[in-house]
A tleap script that builds the chain and sets N, CA, C and O, in Angstrom:
source leaprc.protein.ff14SB
mol = sequence {
  NALA ALA ALA ALA GLY VAL GLY VAL GLY GLN
  PHE TYR ARG ASN GLY SER VAL VAL GLN MET
  ARG VAL CVAL
}
set mol.1.N position { 92.503 115.537 122.198 }
set mol.1.CA position { 93.588 114.914 122.984 }
set mol.1.C position { 94.770 114.650 122.068 }
set mol.1.O position { 94.627 114.072 120.991 }
set mol.2.N position { 95.920 115.077 122.508 }
set mol.2.CA position { 97.127 114.891 121.702 }
set mol.2.C position { 98.154 114.066 122.468 }
set mol.2.O position { 98.550 114.412 123.581 }
set mol.3.N position { 98.571 112.978 121.851 }
set mol.3.CA position { 99.563 112.120 122.495 }
set mol.3.C position { 100.901 112.263 121.792 }
set mol.3.O position { 101.036 111.940 120.612 }
set mol.4.N position { 101.880 112.750 122.528 }
set mol.4.CA position { 103.203 112.968 121.933 }
set mol.4.C position { 104.177 111.896 122.405 }
set mol.4.O position { 104.238 111.572 123.591 }
set mol.5.N position { 104.933 111.354 121.462 }
set mol.5.CA position { 105.903 110.312 121.800 }
set mol.5.C position { 107.320 110.833 121.640 }
set mol.5.O position { 107.600 111.647 120.760 }
set mol.6.N position { 108.202 110.360 122.495 }
set mol.6.CA position { 109.590 110.812 122.430 }
set mol.6.C position { 110.392 109.857 121.552 }
set mol.6.O position { 110.567 108.686 121.889 }
set mol.7.N position { 110.870 110.363 120.438 }
set mol.7.CA position { 111.630 109.513 119.523 }
set mol.7.C position { 111.628 110.108 118.120 }
set mol.7.O position { 110.915 111.072 117.842 }
set mol.8.N position { 112.423 109.528 117.256 }
set mol.8.CA position { 112.512 110.006 115.884 }
set mol.8.C position { 111.532 109.248 115.004 }
set mol.8.O position { 111.581 108.022 114.906 }
set mol.9.N position { 110.645 109.996 114.368 }
set mol.9.CA position { 109.660 109.372 113.493 }
set mol.9.C position { 108.506 108.784 114.282 }
set mol.9.O position { 108.057 107.674 113.998 }
set mol.10.N position { 108.023 109.523 115.273 }
set mol.10.CA position { 106.904 109.048 116.068 }
set mol.10.C position { 105.608 109.625 115.544 }
set mol.10.O position { 105.560 110.765 115.083 }
set mol.11.N position { 104.553 108.823 115.618 }
set mol.11.CA position { 103.253 109.291 115.160 }
set mol.11.C position { 102.392 109.662 116.354 }
set mol.11.O position { 102.299 108.916 117.329 }
set mol.12.N position { 101.769 110.818 116.263 }
set mol.12.CA position { 100.917 111.272 117.356 }
set mol.12.C position { 99.614 111.822 116.795 }
set mol.12.O position { 99.571 112.332 115.676 }
set mol.13.N position { 98.555 111.710 117.587 }
set mol.13.CA position { 97.258 112.196 117.137 }
set mol.13.C position { 97.018 113.610 117.620 }
set mol.13.O position { 97.089 113.898 118.814 }
set mol.14.N position { 96.734 114.485 116.674 }
set mol.14.CA position { 96.450 115.873 117.019 }
set mol.14.C position { 94.991 116.134 116.677 }
set mol.14.O position { 94.665 116.564 115.571 }
set mol.15.N position { 94.105 115.864 117.660 }
set mol.15.CA position { 92.682 116.055 117.416 }
set mol.15.C position { 92.144 114.931 116.556 }
set mol.15.O position { 91.701 113.907 117.077 }
set mol.16.N position { 92.177 115.110 115.253 }
set mol.16.CA position { 91.710 114.078 114.336 }
set mol.16.C position { 92.708 113.887 113.197 }
set mol.16.O position { 92.519 113.063 112.303 }
set mol.17.N position { 93.776 114.681 113.266 }
set mol.17.CA position { 94.782 114.609 112.206 }
set mol.17.C position { 96.045 113.917 112.721 }
set mol.17.O position { 96.617 114.310 113.738 }
set mol.18.N position { 96.457 112.897 112.009 }
set mol.18.CA position { 97.653 112.160 112.407 }
set mol.18.C position { 98.847 112.682 111.614 }
set mol.18.O position { 98.901 112.554 110.391 }
set mol.19.N position { 99.793 113.266 112.325 }
set mol.19.CA position { 100.965 113.820 111.662 }
set mol.19.C position { 102.231 113.112 112.136 }
set mol.19.O position { 102.261 112.518 113.214 }
set mol.20.N position { 103.268 113.185 111.316 }
set mol.20.CA position { 104.535 112.549 111.669 }
set mol.20.C position { 105.478 113.593 112.249 }
set mol.20.O position { 105.748 114.623 111.632 }
set mol.21.N position { 105.967 113.308 113.432 }
set mol.21.CA position { 106.846 114.255 114.104 }
set mol.21.C position { 108.299 113.842 113.959 }
set mol.21.O position { 108.702 112.766 114.399 }
set mol.22.N position { 109.076 114.713 113.338 }
set mol.22.CA position { 110.497 114.426 113.138 }
set mol.22.C position { 111.321 115.341 114.032 }
set mol.22.O position { 111.501 116.525 113.750 }
set mol.23.N position { 111.816 114.753 115.122 }
set mol.23.CA position { 112.604 115.557 116.067 }
set mol.23.C position { 113.962 114.893 116.259 }
set mol.23.O position { 114.794 115.396 117.013 }
savepdb mol mol.pdb
quit
């Protein structure tokens, strides 16, 4: 399950790896 957040510097879980999304 992957939860994506809308914003700059949001953290989301991709399976078991937590990555920082810079959009």
